[in-house]
N, C-alpha and C positions, 0 to 999 in steps of 0.2 A: 042528287037531292040537291035541294033548295031549301034553304032556311033563311026567314027573315027576321029580323027584330025591332022588336017598334021600340023607340030612342026617345029621349024632350027631344019637345018639337024643333029647339034651334038648331040639334046637333045635324037632321037633315039624314042617318045613318044610313043605309042601304047595305046589307051583309049578305053572301050568297053562300055556298058550300058547292065546290063537286065533288066527287070521286076522283079518286085518283088512277093510278096505274103503275106500274112494271117501265125501269128504263134500266142507260150501263149504271147505272148507280146502284140501282137497288132499287125497294119498291117508292114509287113513289109518295108522299103525302098529297093529302085532301088540296086544293086551294082554295083560299076565302079572301071573295072580292068583296071591300069596305070602300064607300062612298061617302063623304063629306061634302058639306061646298067649300073646304081647301085644296081636296085632294084626293085622288083613289090609293090605295095599297093593295095587292096582290101579300095574300099573308100563306106561307107554307103551311104556319101551323099555330092553333091559336089557341092560348093559356088554359081556357079553362074548360075548352073540348078535352073528349077523354081523347088521347089512354093520360093526360098530365089532369085533367082536373082542379087547375089554382084555384084557389080559394078569394074569391074578389072582391068579399068583405072585412078583410083586413084580423078577423078575430086569427086565421089558423097560420103556419109560417109557410107561405109561400115559395119564399127560393129554393125548395126541391121539385118542386112543381113547373118552376121556370126553365130550370137550369134542366131538365129533361128533356122538353120544347126544343130548347138551343141545343141540344145534340144533336137533338132525331134531324135539323134543319143541315148544323152543323157537318153531319155525315153525308150533307149530297151537292156536299163545297158550296151552301151559304142559301138563304136568302130569306123571308122576314119571319118572325117569329112576332105576333102581334098581342098586345093588351085590350083587351077592353076594358072602355071606363068602369072604374071602381076603387079599391084601395086592396092593395097587395102588400102584406108583413116580410118581408127582409129580414132572417136571422143569421144569414151567408150570405157569401157575395155569389155576384153572378159571373161567370167565367163564358163571353164569347170567342170562341173558336173562327176560323178561316171562314171570310164572306156573311156573315149575319146579321144584322143590322132586328134592334131592338124595338118595333115603332107603339105607340102609347095612342090612343084618343086623343087627340090639342080641338082645341076648336068651340064655339058653344061654351052650353054649360056643364056639358059629362066630360069628366079628363081621367086620367090614369096617373095614381099617384100612387107612386113606392114607399111604404112606413120602414124606416131604414131603422132597424137595433143593430146591424152588424159594426162592427169598429171601435166602439166607444170606447173611448181610452187610450187607446194601440192608433195612434196618426198613423205610424208607420206600415200597417197593416195592408193587405193587398187593396186597393180601390173598389168598393163596393158593386162596381159596374168595371169588369174590367178585361180588356178585347187582351186575347193571352197569344192573337193571330193575328193578323191585317185583313181589312176589307172588309171591317167593322162601322158601324154604325149606330146612334143612339136619335132619336125623333118621340119628338112628342109624349114625353112623361112629367110629370113634378116629382120630386126629389121631397121629405121630409124628415126629417131627426126627432119620432113623438119625445125622444127624452133629453134630447137641448132645452134647455131652459137659455131665457134672456138675460137672464141677470146671472150665470153659474155657469161660464161658458166653458165643454168641454171638449177633448180632440176629438178628434175622431178622423180616418182615415182619409184621400180621396173618394168622391163623391163618384168618376169617371174617369177612368185611364187606360194606362196599357198601349196597345198600338193599334187605340181608335181610331178612324180616317174622317167621321162623318157627323156631327150631331148639329140637332136641328129643333128646335121650338119644342127646347127644356127651361125649366124653370128648376131651379135649385133652390128651395124654398129657404134654407138653415145651414146649409152648408158649412165642413170647417174648413174643409180641402175641399174645393172644386172639382177640377177640369188639367189632369196630367197627362197627357199622350207621353208616352216615353220617347220616343221620336217627332219631331214637331214636322213629319215628308208629308206632303200630300195632305193636309189635314182642312179639314169644312167649317166651320162654326161660322152657325146661324140663328138668328132672333131664342137665343138665349138671352135671361133675366133670373134674376135671384139677390136673397142676400149670404151672400160670405165672408164668414168667419175672420178666417186666417188666411185663409187665397183663395182669389178666383183665379185666375187659370195662369198656370205655371207654362213655359214656354222656353226650355233650356237650351235645346239644341236638333239645326237643321241644317240638312243638304241639300235639298230641295221646295219648290212654293206649298206656299199656304194660306187659305185665305181667310179671315174673317171678317161677319160684317151683325150691326143689328147686337150689339152686347151691355146690358147693361144689369151693374149693380148694385141694391140700393138697401138700407134697412125698412125701407117700408115695403116692399115686397113680402118678408116676413108680418111687417107690422099689418100689415091689411088683410093678408092671410092668417093669420095666428084662429082666428072665431071660426075659421070653418075648418080648419085642418085638425085642431085639440079641441074648439070646443066651449072654448072661451076668449076673450077679446085681448091682449097682450095688458095692462096696468101699466100710468103711464112713467110710472119706476119701473116696470122694466124697461118702457125704450130705452127710457134715458138710458139706462145701462148696456141697453145694446149700440145706442147710437157711442159711450163711451169706447166697449170694449171694437168697436171696427174701428174707431179713429184714433186706437191706440196700437191694432196687430193688423190689421188686416194691409195683402195686399193684393191690388185685382189685377195686374198681368206682369208677370215677369218673364223677363225676355234673356237667355243668354245670346248666343251665337246663331243671328237668324238668316238663314240665306232669302228672301223671297219669300216678304207676307205683305199682303195686302190686308187691310184696316179699312173700314168705312161705319164708323159710330161706335164708339166701344168707350164707356164712364162705367166710373167704379162711385160712387157717390158716398160721401164720407169715409173716404176709407184713407189710412192713415200716408199709404202710398198707392195711390190711383196705376201708378205705373214705374215698376222697375227695371234695369235694363243694368244689367253687368255677368262679368266672364263666370260660369259656374264650374266650380269648384273638382267635382266630378267626371266632368271632361277634357283629360290632358290634353287643350287644344292652347296653341300659345296668343292666339287672337282671339278677341271677342267682336261681338254688335248687332247690330241692330238693324240689317239692311232691307230695305222694301219702302212700301207709301204707303200713308198715312189719310185719312180726313173725318171729320169729328172725333180727336184725339185731345185728350189730358192736358191739359197744360203742364198743369200737378207732373210733373213726373223725375225720377229720382234715378240720375244717369251715373254710373261708378264707373269711369271711362281712366282704367291700368292699361290703355293698352290700345292702339288702332287694330282697326277690324282689315283685315288682310287686304279685301280690295279697295281700304282706302275712303270706303262710303259713307253714307249716314243717312238713316230714313227718310226720306224726303216729304215734307209735310203739309199737305195744301191746306188746312188752318194758316197757315202764316203768309198764302200769298192773297193779297187783296182784290187780287181781281175775279178769285173765285165767289170768294163769299157769296153766300144766298144759296147755292147752289149743291145740291146730291143730286147722288144716281137713287133710282125708286126700281128695283127690283120689279120682271115678269112676274103674274102670279103663276101657280102653279096651271101645267099643259091638265086637259082633262078630254077624253071621249067623248060626243056627240050625244050617249045613252047612255045612262050608270043603272040603268034596271033589271030585275032582275034575268030579264030576258038575251041581254047585252054580252053576256060573258062566254065565251067561247074557248075550250083548253084542246089545243092542237093534239091533245093524245088521247083526248078519251073519243068516244063516239057523237058522229060517224068520220072522224076525219083519222084519226088511230095513227097518226107518226108516233115515228118508233123514238126519238130524238136522243139513237144511238151513235152518234158520226159515221153509218156503216149505212142504211138501210135510204133510200133516197126519200130524203121527207117534203120535198116540191110540193107536189100533186096537197097533201094534207093541209101544209099550210095555205096552199091555193083558196083550195076549198073554205079553208075554216074562214080567212079573208074574203072570199066570194061572200059566206053567210052571213057574215057583219053586214055588210052593205046592205044585203036582201035587207037587214032589223031595221037597218038608217043608222046603223052605227055601232057603237061598240070596240069591246078589249078582245084582243088576240093571246092565247096568251100562250109559253112556252115554260110548259115546270122544267125545273133543274135538265138541261143533257146538251147534246152537241145533234145540232140538227141539219143536215145534209141538206144541199137547196143548189139544183144543176141549172136551174134559169133564173134570168132577172125575174123580179115578184113587184106586184104594187101592190101601197096601203091603198083600203078605199078611203073618200070624203069619209071624216069622223070617227077613223076608227084608227087603235093606236094599239099598235105590234107590241106586246111584253113583256119581259123576259122575266126569273123569280131575282134577279139579283134587288138589295134596297139599294140601300148608301156605302158610302167607304172603297164605292172599286175603284182604284186607281192601275193597278195592273194587276191584270187577272192573267194570267202565266197559266191557273191550273183549271179554270173556268166554271161558271155555274151553271146560267145557260150563256151557250153560242150558237151563232149560226155560221155555217161553215159554210165558203164558195165553192161550188167548181166551178163554171162558172168565168168567163169572158176571161181565160186567161189567154196572154200575147196576143192581145189587144192591139188590133193597126190602128185604133183611132181609141187609146182609154176616154179621151176627154166627150168626147161627145158620144160612144156606144152608148148601149142604155146600163144605166146604174146596176147594180143587184136588190137597191130596194131602191123605187122609187115613190114619193108620199105626194099623195092627192092632195088637193086642196083640203081643209083640216083633221089630215091625215102626221100622223109622229110616229115615234119610235121611244122603248125607254127599257132601261133597265136588264141589257143583256152585249154579251159580246160581239165580233164581226172576225172571222176571223178567216185567211186564204192557205186554206191546209196544202199546196199543190208547191205555195210558193217559197223558193227556193231559201235554204235562212246561210248561205253566202251568199250576200252579193256579187258576187263578182258573176251570177247566174241567175238572178235576180230578172222576173219577167212582168212583161207592164200585165195590171187590171183597168178596166174604168173605175167609174165614180163607186163607192160603195154605197153611198145615200145621193140621190137629188132630189130636191123642192118641186112639186109639178101646181103649186098655186098659193094662193096665199097661207097663213096662220100652222103653215106643217110644223113640227117642234120635234128633238132631237136632245133628250134628254137626258144621265143618268146610262151613260154608253163609254165603252168602250171600243175605239178601234189596235186591231193588236197588228195588222204589219196589210196595212193599206198600200196598194199606189196614190189613192188618190181618195180624199175625204166627204167633205159633203161638199156637192152642189148647188149652191143660189145662185147659179145666174145663169144658168140656162131658162129657168121661166122666170115672169114678175114672182117673186115670194116676200106677196107683204106682210108685216108681221109677222116674220119667225119667228122660230127661239131653238138657238142653240143652248144648253146649259147641262154643266155638269160631266164636260165631255174632254176623256184623257185618250191619248193615241199614237201610233208607227203611221204616218204614213210620209212614202219614202219620195212626193215630188208635191204634194199638196192637200196641205189641209184642212181649209177654208173657203171659198170661193162664196161669193158676191158680187152681183152683177143687176142684170137686164131690169135697170129701174126700178128696182125695188125700194118699201117707204115703209119705214120703223120697224124694222127688224129689231132683235136682240139677243146678241152674243154673252155668254156669264160664266164665268171660271170654266177657261179648256185650256189646256199642256195638248201641245204635243214635243213627245223627244221620242226617241232609238229604243227608251228606256224599257217598254212594255213586250219587244219585242227581242228584248237582249238576252229578260230573267227565262231560269227553272221552269219550265211546265210545258201541257201540253205530251210531245215528247223528245222532246231535246233540252238536254241539261245546261249550263247556265254554258253560257258563247265565248268558245274559248279567246285566248285574251289576242290573238291575232285576229280571228275575225270579227273582235268586237271593232278593232285598232278600223281594217276596213269597211264596217260601216258605219261610226262614224267619219270616213273622210268620205261615203258617201252621202250623207243625211247633211253632211254642209257643203253638199256641191250641190246636191239637187232639189233641197226640200226648200219651198216656200210657205211658210206657214201660216199667214192670210193673206188672199190677193184677193182687194175690194175693188168694184169697176165701178161702172153707171147705177147709183142708190142714191137717197136719202132718206137722212132722220137716225141714222144706224145709231145706238147708243148700246154701248156694254160694258164690263166690267170684268176685271181679273183676268185679260187675256195674255196668256204665258207662253214658255216656247222654250227648248234649250239647244241652244246648235247650229240652225237650219242655217240655211245662205242666206237665208230676208225671212226675217219675224214677221213687216207689214208692208207690203209690198199694195201701195196708191197706184194704177195704174191710169192712164191717159186716154180710154178710148168714152166715145163719147160725154166729154168732161169729166168722167170718174165719180170717185163718192163724196158726196155734199152735203152740207150739216149733220157732220156726226161728230158724237164725242165717245173718248174710249176712257174710260175710269180704271183708277189703282193700275197701270200696266206693268204687266213686267217680263225683258226680256232679259235671258243672257245667253249671252256671249252668241252674235251673230258672224257668219264669216264677210260676209259684203257688207251686211247692214244689219241694224233692227229693222229702222224702218228708209226705204225708198219710195221718193217721193216721183212719180212723171205725172201724174194728173190728179184734179182733185180739187175741192173748196173747200172752206170754213168746216178747217176737223180740228177739231180743241182733241188735247191728251190731257186729263187733268188727272195728273199724279205718274209719273213713268219715270223706273225703274233698270236702267239697261247697260248693258255692257255689251258691244258689238267690234266688229270691224275688225276680226281677226287674222282676215288676210295679209296685215298689215298694209296696205294700202288704201282703205275704204274706210269711212268715218262711220260713228253711228248713225250717224242722220244723211242719207246723199237725197237732194236736188238738185234733178233736173232742168237745167231751161224750158222743158215745154209746163210741167208746173206754173201754174200761177197764182197757187193757193190764194187762202194763207193756212198755214197748219201752227197753231197755236201751241206751244206745249208749258204748260199751268205746274210750277214742283217738278222737278230733274237729280235722281241721284244719280252719276253716272261713275265708271270706272275708268280711273284718270289714261290709263294707258293704251284705249282704244280710238284717240283720238290720229289720225294716220297723215292727213293733210290740214291746210287750216279749211273752215268754213268761205264756201264758195256761193253761198245763198247771200238774196239780200232779204230789206228787213219788207219787205212787202212775200214775202215763201215765207220765212216763218219769223216767228216772233215768239221768243222770250218772256215768261211771265214767274218768273225764281221767287224763294222765299225771304220775305222781307226779315235782315237780320234789322240790332240795336240799332247799326252803324249808320241805317239814312235818314235822312234830313238831318244829323246832327251837326254840329259845327267839325270843319276839317278845315286842317291846315297842313305844309308840307317843309320841311326845312329847302330842298329847292326845288324849282318844277323848271322844268322845259320851256322855252318860248312853244304859244300853241293850245298847251297844256293845262289842266286845268286841277289840283287835289282830289275837287269833288268829281269827277268822271269815276271814281274811287267807290262812291257811294250812294250811284244813279239809279242800281238794278239795269245798266246798258251794256252788252257785253264791248258792244261798238267800242265804246269814248276809251280812252284810255288814261291813265297819271302816268306823261313819265317826266323822270328824271333822270338825275348826275348818278353814277354809282353812289354810293356811301349818306341818300339820301333817306329821310323818313316821315310817316304819313303819320299823321296823328289824328284822334278821332277826340270829340268830348264828348261821354255818352248821357249829358245832362243826370244824371245822378248814381250812387255808386250800385253800379247791377252783380252777382255773382255769374262769369261766365263759363261755360266747359267743352267749347266749341271755335274755333274759327277757320274761317275759310277764305282762298284766295285763288278767283279767278283770273288767272294767266292770259299774258299775250296770243296765247297762241292757235287761238278759238280766230283768229280772220288776221293773222298774220303768220309769218315765218316760224315755228316752234326753237329756231334756232336764237331768238329775240328774247323766249321765258327767263320772267324769274327762277333763279334753280335753287338758293335757299335761302332763307328767311326765318326770321324772328318774332314775338308777337312777344308786348312789352304790356304793360298794365302796370298803373297808377290809380291811388286814391286820392292824392292831393294836388297831380302837377306837375310836380316838381321831382318826387323821385320814380322812378321805375324798374322794374323786376322783371324777367322774362319769364315768361308762363307757358313760352311752348316754341317748339320750332318744328320748322318743315328745311327737308335733306334727308337724301337717297339717291343712292347707285340706280340708273335706269332699268326698271323691269326688272326689281327686285321685289322678289314672291310676298315677302311680308312684310313690305316696307311702302313709304307715299312714293310714289315713278313722278318725277318731273317736270310732267308733260306743262297741263293746257289748267290745272286746274288743284288743287289740295281740300283737304277739307280733314281739319286734324280734333281728337281732344284730346282736353286736357285736364289733368287736376283741377276743381271748382278755386275760381280766385274771384274775391272780390274786386274790383277795377271801375273807377270813371272816365278815367283814360285807358283809350287803348292802342297803342303804336304798332306801325309793319313796318319794322328796320329790314331792310334787304341785305343782304350777306354778302350772293354773288349775283349780278346782275345777267343779263343776257349777255352771248358776243359781241354788242358792241357796246359794252362797258354800261347802257343807260336800262334802267329799270323800268317795267311794264305792265301795268296793272288794272285789269279791266275792274274787279271787284275786289274791296274787303268787309271782309263777313265777320261780327261774330256773335253769338247766340246763349242766351241765358234759359237755362232751364231750373227747375226745383231742387237741383242737386244737395240743396243744406236741410233736407228732407234726413232729421236720424234715421236709423233702421228703427224699424218696429220693435216693441218690445216681442220676446218673449214665449 
């Protein structure tokens, strides 16, 4: 059965509904294909259709009907619940279970609007949209509280919260509390705008990577939408009252203990506290802090520094690097199949294909026939509903075709499965890097929304066998989006054939030997929001329980010895954002083959522990990293950055934050190979003096942002900088000598002294700690120390324990000003 729907011209929406069948999960739901200018959606349930029959007029409570649709899709281990354009009254909270994405219509003039009557006066109630399990998402909705008044604000519970993993294209029109994920692990927030009254986003605890871009909160959103949503414009008096309330009460973004967060372009216009960084008392963690990378980030923020973050790191702020001014990362458009008409949708479980999707029967021919039918049509979507599809030979996705599963957004670790492609081919390959991949993507083809698993792969790594690449590109404009690789040996191969304009986005996986390979002179590719770790294969799901402690240790040891997360060969124009991994042998390997990668930009990169190195440079040129968070060199022999003589460079790193304990030998590269562009602090360009300086040295060397130049002085000497005016400072940093000379010459203990009159100095901070203490600063190559906010015009560095030869050596002395004088917002 095919249904078409005519909507306003600007929306250009095509809707097709297809009969379902049965699966190992039970009776399948009828998929609905929706194509707009911005994206395509395959919905497992449409809330306005029978048997749900949600009212899209806003008259009757739609929450029971929507919840019924959410429950039906959750019973299949996830999928998309679609809310067509309209207004939906919500008198109750919506509960999203494992794997469910709630998607509305966004773009054009037609919108999905949720009219929230739930939670009034009950700020601590469950969120309006509450993720009660993991791997959930929300997209394309506008949330509006009709009973909220701009000049008489009433508390409400959070609009979106729980174990939510992905939120994009959402407008919070007048939320009291906006987005509050329970744990900020593997969370993605993108293209969010709105007016928030008390809080925008609360990210108070995380232990792994998350991503955020293009989030803007402003009173103007509610003011501008008031007429269309409530039937009358906001009066000047109401507008003034709204702005005063936000300026007195609102915190735009609250961060607690954050272990790796990439942010590009966040703003909280008119908020009392645009950004608040502080330890949250709900978590019994002795340390706190924000480790990550930011750009387009508010300068006005309150940072409560009541103890150091346990890696001694601070977020790298690209906005404070003048060499990066005026640059930003433009995200790629959503990929689409070449055709989206009613005849371009092929459900592999329907006639004439009849795939079983039960993980037992062989579905290879059914999938091949569906892909062939889409190719004959000139392109389209080949859809695999919820289930496990057994494949016994490699498949090719034809030009213009997208092979798609039922998963929407939020899929990070899919042990339980939603749509899974199960590979029973390629086992014990003798040539795994060149043998046919499980899926070969022709030019203009792609995959989206499912997992790939190798059921016959050993759960014990001592018996692991090699399989070929899971995916290989074979032409330009291939894409891999919203995918999970559960236990692949080799992940995505974009190095065998030129794959110009490739796109890999929202990929997470365990890949034992290589995650992604780029090469073959590919041009202008994109890599966005990707992570590799051994986590997906460790977790309970499928046929196995949670991996034992011994097996987990063996897996970790194997991973950190064998895996290279990203391998970059000959290519040009690559652009990437938010690439991350945990504990591989090498994160980024720049190969020397045919000159290597050139003219590449990597934005907001996060490397969490590398065994041999985070970045290994053997070849390539004109490589730029804009914002870098790293901890690597775990083997005790290598550094986070290793450069071979064959690398001519340069690689330039703009704003970095690094874990101090992973510098195992002095840097041995040249300025022509590696360029550091660190953040500008209050000391740069200011008047500096020293009580004593060794011959041939200069106190100005400590404030010139050049790590090779050192202020060298006798023991007991001090360095004083006149900031030119009284500033409130709450952080200071020292870059030590051991970057380029023997670490034994490092300064080990020092004090920060401050003065407002240039005569009386008091201690404001101190660095001193035993080597390798987990929760202390490690006295190796650098210190980055939070302190209680203090007023100072003159700052003085007093070294109390110099290097082993009795001399002080300091490459960089920095102090930073944050707006910590902001008083807490009103309750």
